[in-house]
MIDOSE-1310 file (N, C-alpha, C; in nm, 2 decimals, decimal comma, always signed):
residues 104
mett	-0,16/-6,23/+4,04/-0,11/-6,16/+3,92/+0,03/-6,11/+3,96; +0,13/-6,14/+3,88/+0,26/-6,09/+3,90/+0,28/-5,94/+3,87; +0,39/-5,89/+3,92/+0,41/-5,74/+3,89/+0,42/-5,71/+3,75; +0,50/-5,79/+3,67/+0,52/-5,76/+3,53/+0,39/-5,77/+3,46
qliy	+0,31/-5,87/+3,49/+0,18/-5,89/+3,42/+0,09/-5,77/+3,46; +0,09/-5,73/+3,58/+0,01/-5,61/+3,62/+0,05/-5,48/+3,55; +0,18/-5,46/+3,54/+0,23/-5,34/+3,47/+0,18/-5,34/+3,32; +0,19/-5,46/+3,26/+0,14/-5,46/+3,12/-0,01/-5,44/+3,11
avtg	-0,08/-5,50/+3,20/-0,23/-5,49/+3,20/-0,27/-5,34/+3,23; -0,21/-5,28/+3,32/-0,25/-5,14/+3,36/-0,21/-5,05/+3,24; -0,09/-5,07/+3,18/-0,05/-4,99/+3,07/-0,14/-5,01/+2,95; -0,18/-5,13/+2,93/-0,28/-5,16/+2,82/-0,41/-5,09/+2,84
alii	-0,46/-5,09/+2,97/-0,59/-5,02/+3,00/-0,58/-4,87/+2,98; -0,46/-4,82/+3,02/-0,44/-4,67/+3,01/-0,44/-4,63/+2,86; -0,37/-4,71/+2,78/-0,36/-4,69/+2,63/-0,50/-4,70/+2,57; -0,58/-4,79/+2,61/-0,72/-4,81/+2,56/-0,80/-4,68/+2,60
glgl	-0,79/-4,64/+2,72/-0,86/-4,52/+2,77/-0,81/-4,39/+2,69; -0,68/-4,38/+2,67/-0,63/-4,27/+2,59/-0,69/-4,27/+2,45; -0,68/-4,38/+2,39/-0,73/-4,39/+2,25/-0,88/-4,37/+2,24; -0,96/-4,42/+2,33/-1,11/-4,40/+2,33/-1,14/-4,25/+2,36
saal	-1,07/-4,19/+2,45/-1,10/-4,05/+2,48/-1,07/-3,96/+2,36; -0,95/-3,99/+2,29/-0,92/-3,91/+2,18/-1,02/-3,94/+2,06; -1,07/-4,06/+2,05/-1,16/-4,09/+1,94/-1,29/-4,01/+1,96; -1,33/-4,00/+2,09/-1,46/-3,93/+2,12/-1,44/-3,78/+2,12
rdep	-1,32/-3,73/+2,15/-1,29/-3,59/+2,16/-1,26/-3,52/+2,02; -1,18/-3,58/+1,94/-1,13/-3,52/+1,82/-1,23/-3,53/+1,71; -1,24/-3,42/+1,63/-1,34/-3,41/+1,52/-1,29/-3,47/+1,39; -1,17/-3,43/+1,35/-1,12/-3,48/+1,21/-1,12/-3,64/+1,21
llar	-1,17/-3,69/+1,09/-1,18/-3,83/+1,08/-1,05/-3,90/+1,09; -0,94/-3,84/+1,03/-0,81/-3,91/+1,04/-0,76/-3,92/+1,18; -0,79/-3,82/+1,26/-0,75/-3,82/+1,41/-0,83/-3,93/+1,48; -0,95/-3,95/+1,44/-1,03/-4,06/+1,50/-0,98/-4,20/+1,46
iiai	-0,94/-4,21/+1,33/-0,88/-4,34/+1,29/-0,75/-4,37/+1,37; -0,67/-4,27/+1,38/-0,54/-4,29/+1,46/-0,57/-4,33/+1,60; -0,67/-4,26/+1,66/-0,71/-4,28/+1,80/-0,76/-4,42/+1,82; -0,84/-4,47/+1,73/-0,89/-4,61/+1,74/-0,78/-4,71/+1,72
niag	-0,68/-4,68/+1,64/-0,56/-4,77/+1,63/-0,48/-4,77/+1,76; -0,47/-4,66/+1,83/-0,41/-4,65/+1,96/-0,48/-4,74/+2,06; -0,61/-4,73/+2,06/-0,69/-4,81/+2,15/-0,67/-4,96/+2,11; -0,65/-4,99/+1,99/-0,63/-5,13/+1,95/-0,49/-5,18/+2,00
vgvf	-0,40/-5,09/+2,00/-0,26/-5,13/+2,06/-0,28/-5,16/+2,21; -0,36/-5,09/+2,28/-0,39/-5,12/+2,42/-0,45/-5,26/+2,43; -0,54/-5,29/+2,34/-0,61/-5,43/+2,35/-0,50/-5,54/+2,33; -0,41/-5,51/+2,23/-0,31/-5,61/+2,20/-0,22/-5,63/+2,32
llfv	-0,19/-5,52/+2,39/-0,10/-5,52/+2,51/-0,17/-5,60/+2,62; -0,31/-5,58/+2,64/-0,38/-5,66/+2,73/-0,37/-5,81/+2,70; -0,38/-5,85/+2,58/-0,37/-5,99/+2,54/-0,24/-6,04/+2,57; -0,13/-5,96/+2,55/+0,00/-6,01/+2,59/+0,01/-6,03/+2,74
aiay	-0,05/-5,94/+2,82/-0,05/-5,95/+2,96/-0,12/-6,08/+3,01; -0,23/-6,11/+2,94/-0,31/-6,23/+2,97/-0,23/-6,35/+2,94; -0,15/-6,35/+2,83/-0,07/-6,47/+2,79/+0,05/-6,50/+2,88; +0,09/-6,40/+2,95/+0,21/-6,42/+3,04/+0,18/-6,51/+3,15
rgfg	+0,27/-6,61/+3,17/+0,25/-6,72/+3,27/+0,35/-6,71/+3,38; +0,45/-6,63/+3,37/+0,55/-6,62/+3,47/+0,69/-6,63/+3,42; +0,79/-6,60/+3,50/+0,93/-6,60/+3,46/+0,97/-6,75/+3,44; +1,04/-6,77/+3,33/+1,09/-6,91/+3,30/+0,99/-7,00/+3,23
qtad	+0,86/-6,96/+3,22/+0,76/-7,04/+3,15/+0,73/-6,99/+3,02; +0,68/-7,07/+2,93/+0,64/-7,02/+2,80/+0,51/-6,96/+2,81; +0,49/-6,86/+2,72/+0,36/-6,79/+2,72/+0,25/-6,87/+2,65; +0,13/-6,84/+2,68/+0,02/-6,90/+2,61/+0,02/-6,86/+2,47
piph	+0,02/-6,96/+2,37/+0,03/-6,92/+2,23/-0,10/-6,87/+2,17; -0,21/-6,90/+2,23/-0,34/-6,86/+2,17/-0,36/-6,71/+2,17; -0,33/-6,64/+2,28/-0,34/-6,49/+2,28/-0,24/-6,43/+2,18; -0,12/-6,49/+2,17/-0,02/-6,43/+2,08/-0,07/-6,45/+1,94
alvl	-0,13/-6,56/+1,90/-0,18/-6,58/+1,77/-0,29/-6,48/+1,74; -0,38/-6,45/+1,84/-0,48/-6,35/+1,82/-0,43/-6,21/+1,80; -0,32/-6,18/+1,87/-0,26/-6,05/+1,86/-0,20/-6,04/+1,72; -0,13/-6,14/+1,67/-0,07/-6,13/+1,53/-0,18/-6,12/+1,43
tgiv	-0,29/-6,19/+1,44/-0,40/-6,18/+1,35/-0,47/-6,04/+1,36; -0,48/-5,99/+1,48/-0,54/-5,86/+1,51/-0,46/-5,75/+1,44; -0,32/-5,76/+1,45/-0,24/-5,66/+1,39/-0,26/-5,66/+1,24; -0,27/-5,77/+1,17/-0,29/-5,78/+1,03/-0,43/-5,72/+1,00
vava	-0,53/-5,75/+1,07/-0,67/-5,70/+1,05/-0,67/-5,55/+1,07; -0,60/-5,50/+1,18/-0,59/-5,36/+1,21/-0,53/-5,28/+1,10; -0,42/-5,33/+1,04/-0,35/-5,26/+0,93/-0,44/-5,25/+0,81; -0,51/-5,36/+0,78/-0,60/-5,36/+0,66/-0,72/-5,27/+0,68
asgl	-0,78/-5,27/+0,80/-0,89/-5,18/+0,83/-0,85/-5,04/+0,83; -0,73/-5,01/+0,88/-0,68/-4,87/+0,88/-0,66/-4,82/+0,74; -0,60/-4,91/+0,66/-0,58/-4,87/+0,52/-0,71/-4,84/+0,45; -0,81/-4,92/+0,47/-0,94/-4,90/+0,41/-1,01/-4,77/+0,47
aiai	-1,00/-4,75/+0,60/-1,05/-4,62/+0,65/-0,98/-4,50/+0,60; -0,85/-4,51/+0,58/-0,78/-4,39/+0,53/-0,82/-4,37/+0,38; -0,84/-4,47/+0,31/-0,88/-4,46/+0,17/-1,02/-4,40/+0,16; -1,11/-4,44/+0,24/-1,24/-4,39/+0,24/-1,24/-4,24/+0,28
nrrl	-1,16/-4,21/+0,38/-1,14/-4,07/+0,43/-1,09/-3,98/+0,31; -0,99/-4,03/+0,24/-0,93/-3,96/+0,13/-1,03/-3,94/+0,02; -1,11/-4,04/-0,01/-1,21/-4,03/-0,11/-1,32/-3,93/-0,07; -1,36/-3,93/+0,05/-1,46/-3,83/+0,10/-1,41/-3,69/+0,08
hhds	-1,28/-3,66/+0,12/-1,22/-3,53/+0,11/-1,19/-3,49/-0,04; -1,16/-3,59/-0,12/-1,14/-3,56/-0,26/-1,26/-3,53/-0,34; -1,38/-3,59/-0,30/-1,50/-3,57/-0,37/-1,58/-3,44/-0,32; -1,53/-3,38/-0,21/-1,61/-3,27/-0,16/-1,57/-3,14/-0,24
psgd	-1,67/-3,05/-0,25/-1,64/-2,93/-0,34/-1,53/-2,84/-0,28; -1,52/-2,83/-0,15/-1,42/-2,74/-0,09/-1,29/-2,81/-0,07; -1,29/-2,95/-0,06/-1,17/-3,02/-0,04/-1,14/-3,04/+0,11; -1,23/-2,99/+0,20/-1,20/-3,00/+0,34/-1,31/-3,08/+0,42
gpae	-1,40/-3,14/+0,35/-1,50/-3,22/+0,42/-1,58/-3,31/+0,33; -1,67/-3,39/+0,39/-1,75/-3,48/+0,31/-1,84/-3,40/+0,21; -1,85/-3,46/+0,09/-1,94/-3,39/-0,01/-2,08/-3,40/+0,03; -2,15/-3,29/+0,00/-2,29/-3,28/+0,04/-2,38/-3,30/-0,09
dssa	-2,49/-3,36/-0,08/-2,58/-3,38/-0,19/-2,65/-3,25/-0,22; -2,63/-3,19/-0,34/-2,69/-3,07/-0,38/-2,82/-3,09/-0,46; -2,86/-3,21/-0,49/-2,97/-3,24/-0,57/-3,10/-3,22/-0,50; -3,11/-3,20/-0,37/-3,23/-3,19/-0,30/-3,29/-3,05/-0,31
């Protein structure tokens, strides 16, 4: 494993760890959504490190295609999660948390 590839791989692993720790530590749903997106960026960086073949050689196109597809899916999933989060906070009586069922 070359130095450049190792730097990208270690940085990706650190970003994944940072995102996962923030997702487990933070309580607000929006903070968790952002933390999961940060962990996803780390996964994308690991794929780029895996695709690297060395100086002067072309990178493996399959991991790059997976990263591009993953970015599109991550943006769509983030938009859906933020919309659900907004809907939960909009429907709650106090406006600061999920609505509770008062019919019980």
